[in-house]
C-alpha positions, 0 to 999 in steps of 0.5 A, spaced: 372 538 768 367 537 762 368 545 760 375 544 760 375 538 756 371 541 751 376 547 751 382 543 750 378 538 744 376 545 741 384 548 741 386 541 739 382 541 733 384 548 731 391 546 732 391 540 727 387 544 722 392 549 722 398 544 722 397 539 716 392 539 710 389 534 713 381 534 712 378 534 719 373 529 718 379 524 718 381 525 725 376 524 731 378 528 738 376 526 744 378 529 751 377 526 757 380 529 764 386 532 759 387 526 756 387 527 749 384 521 744 386 521 737 382 517 732 382 516 725 385 513 718 391 517 717 398 516 714 404 515 719 406 522 717 399 525 718 399 522 725 406 525 727 403 532 724 396 531 729 400 528 735 405 534 735 399 539 734 396 536 739 402 536 744 403 544 743 396 545 745 396 548 753 392 544 758 394 537 754 396 531 759 397 526 755 396 524 747 393 517 746 393 515 739 388 510 737 389 511 729 388 506 723 395 507 718 394 507 711 
């Protein structure tokens, strides 16, 4: 549901923000049917941290990385 997707997006953003010193504006989070899309310009280390943080969120079915690496 859209409400659940919104809740997951908020939880993922919080999880990423508390896991790494990554500016929240650098990673865009979009959730569609509990599939979380992560987008942005990041280093491979930042991507790894963001993916791990996202996977730790209850309700996430799948994490799809759409990153550009610097």
